[in-house]
C-alpha positions in Angstrom: -23.1 -17.4 91.1 -23.2 -20.7 92.3 -23.0 -21.4 96.2 -21.1 -24.7 97.0 -22.4 -26.3 100.1 -22.5 -29.9 100.6 -23.2 -32.5 98.1 -24.6 -36.0 97.6 -22.8 -38.8 96.4 -23.3 -42.4 95.7 -20.7 -44.6 97.3 -20.1 -48.2 98.1 -18.1 -50.2 101.0 -15.8 -52.6 99.3 -15.9 -54.8 102.2 -19.5 -55.6 102.4 -20.8 -54.2 99.1 -23.5 -51.5 100.8 -24.4 -49.0 98.8 -25.2 -45.6 100.4 -25.9 -41.9 99.8 -23.2 -39.7 101.7 -23.1 -36.0 102.2 -19.5 -34.7 101.0 -17.7 -31.6 100.5 -17.7 -30.1 97.2 -14.9 -31.2 95.1 -12.3 -28.5 94.6 -11.6 -26.8 91.1 -8.3 -28.0 90.0 -6.1 -27.0 86.9 -7.3 -28.0 83.6 -10.8 -28.6 84.4 -14.2 -27.9 85.3 -16.8 -28.0 88.1 -20.0 -29.7 86.6 -23.5 -29.7 88.4 -24.8 -33.3 87.4 -28.3 -33.2 85.6 -28.2 -36.8 84.8 -25.9 -39.9 85.6 -25.9 -43.2 83.6 -26.0 -46.4 85.3 -24.1 -48.7 83.3 -26.0 -52.2 84.5 -23.0 -54.2 83.3 -20.0 -52.5 84.7 -21.5 -51.4 87.7 -23.5 -54.5 88.6 -20.2 -56.3 88.2 -18.5 -54.1 90.7 -21.6 -54.3 93.1 -21.4 -58.2 93.1 -17.6 -58.5 93.5 -17.8 -56.1 96.6 -20.4 -58.4 98.1 -18.1 -61.5 97.6 -15.9 -62.7 100.6 -12.3 -62.2 100.7 -11.5 -65.2 98.9 -14.2 -64.7 96.3 -12.6 -61.2 95.6 -9.3 -62.8 95.5 -10.4 -65.0 92.9 -11.9 -62.4 90.5 -8.9 -60.1 91.1 -5.7 -62.0 91.0 -3.8 -59.0 89.7 -4.7 -57.4 93.2 -3.6 -60.6 95.2 -0.1 -60.1 93.4 0.0 -56.6 94.7 -0.8 -57.9 98.3 1.8 -60.8 98.0 4.4 -58.2 96.9 3.7 -56.0 99.6 3.9 -59.0 102.2 7.2 -59.9 101.2 8.5 -56.2 101.5 6.5 -54.7 104.7 5.5 -57.8 106.4 2.0 -59.6 107.4 0.5 -56.8 109.8 1.2 -54.0 107.9 0.1 -55.6 104.5 -3.1 -56.6 106.7 -3.8 -52.8 107.8 -3.1 -51.6 104.3 -5.8 -54.3 102.9 -8.4 -53.3 105.6 -8.0 -49.7 105.1 -8.4 -50.1 101.1 -11.5 -52.3 101.6 -13.1 -49.8 104.1 -12.5 -46.8 102.0 -15.7 -45.7 100.3 -15.5 -46.1 96.6 -17.4 -44.0 94.1 -19.6 -45.6 91.4 -20.4 -44.1 87.8 -18.4 -42.9 84.7 -20.9 -41.4 82.2 -23.0 -38.4 83.2 -24.0 -34.7 82.0 -24.4 -31.6 83.3 -23.8 -27.7 83.4 -20.7 -26.2 83.8 -20.3 -24.3 87.3 -16.8 -23.3 87.4 -13.8 -23.0 84.9 -10.0 -23.3 85.6 -7.8 -20.7 84.6 -6.3 -21.6 81.1 -9.1 -23.5 80.1 -10.8 -22.1 76.9 -12.9 -24.7 75.8 -15.6 -24.4 78.1 -17.5 -21.4 79.7 -20.0 -21.2 83.0 -23.5 -22.3 81.9 -22.3 -24.8 79.0 -24.3 -28.1 79.0 -21.6 -31.0 78.6 -21.4 -34.8 78.6 -18.5 -36.1 81.0 -16.9 -39.5 81.2 -14.3 -41.1 83.2 -14.1 -43.5 86.2 -13.5 -41.3 89.6 -14.5 -38.3 87.6 -17.9 -38.6 86.3 -19.6 -40.1 89.3 -23.0 -40.3 90.5 -22.6 -37.4 92.6 -24.4 -33.8 92.6 -21.2 -32.0 91.6 -18.1 -33.4 89.7 -14.4 -32.1 89.0 -13.6 -33.2 85.3 -10.7 -32.6 83.4 -11.3 -30.7 80.3 -10.2 -33.8 78.1 -13.0 -35.9 79.7 -15.9 -33.2 78.9 -17.4 -32.3 75.4 -20.3 -29.5 74.8 -23.4 -31.3 74.4 -25.0 -30.4 71.0 -28.0 -27.8 70.8 -31.4 -29.7 71.5 -29.6 -32.6 72.9 -31.1 -33.3 76.4 -29.2 -34.3 79.5 -30.7 -37.6 79.5 -29.3 -38.3 75.9 -25.9 -36.6 76.7 -25.1 -38.8 79.6 -25.0 -41.9 77.1 -21.9 -40.0 75.4 -19.3 -42.0 77.1 -20.8 -45.5 76.7 -21.7 -44.3 72.9 -18.0 -43.5 72.5 -17.0 -47.1 73.4 -19.3 -48.5 71.0 -18.0 -46.4 68.6 -14.3 -47.1 69.2 -15.0 -50.9 68.7 -16.7 -50.1 65.4 -13.5 -48.2 64.3 -11.4 -50.8 65.6 -13.1 -53.4 63.7 -12.7 -51.7 60.3 -15.6 -52.9 58.9 -16.9 -51.3 55.5 -20.4 -51.1 53.9 -22.0 -54.5 53.0 -19.8 -56.7 55.5 -21.2 -59.0 57.8 -20.6 -58.4 61.6 -21.3 -60.5 64.5 -21.4 -58.6 68.0 -21.2 -61.3 70.9 -23.0 -59.8 74.2 -26.0 -57.8 73.5 -26.0 -55.7 76.4 -26.0 -51.9 76.4 -22.8 -51.4 74.7 -23.4 -54.4 72.3 -26.6 -52.6 71.2 -25.2 -49.5 70.6 -22.4 -51.4 68.5 -25.0 -53.0 66.4 -27.1 -50.0 65.7 -23.8 -48.1 64.7 -23.0 -51.3 62.4 -26.3 -51.2 60.9 -26.3 -47.4 60.2 -22.9 -48.0 58.5 -24.5 -50.4 56.1 -23.5 -53.7 57.7 -25.1 -56.8 57.9 -25.3 -57.6 61.7 -25.7 -60.7 63.9 -26.4 -60.5 67.4 -25.3 -63.4 69.9 -26.0 -63.7 73.6 -27.1 -66.4 76.0 -29.8 -64.1 77.4 -33.3 -64.5 75.6 -34.5 -61.1 76.8 -31.5 -59.6 75.4 -32.1 -60.9 71.9 -35.6 -60.2 72.0 -34.6 -56.5 73.0 -31.9 -56.3 70.1 
């Protein structure tokens, strides 16, 4: 029987870019999902560094990086006026943002009608806004998968990133003996290269970073 009290979660102030750990109420179990106590949470160095760097930029810098959001602000300005739009923007920037999208842990509670999982199952979880850097997460059942027997939480936490790499290989439609070029040898790029080699392809890795090339 789990006792749900407060939980710690990594959050980011989008206005300043500051990262902090906050004590929050536990998430509520909702229909169609499970509550998972996190054992390991993967830090995606590329995606999350990009978010942190963006948050640390000035308003002008944020606007340059996210022109889609600028269009939303302009649309709101036309419909609601300057003051209301300014208030909405400030509220959005001050709202703490969760980080993380790939983790692994143990199922604590299961919603009615969810038959795929049981309390105590070891699972890998994915999805921005769900598989957060938090002690406990609510995760929809379609964003969870049971970890195979003998696979550690540390390895299971890579499942989402591995799925992204595998999808890239599938979309490329390469077959045994073909040559493949992987442009960008970060975490996902290295996983793609390993999958392609395992599939019998000849792989060339391309990157401007000498360290990543040496690692590959």
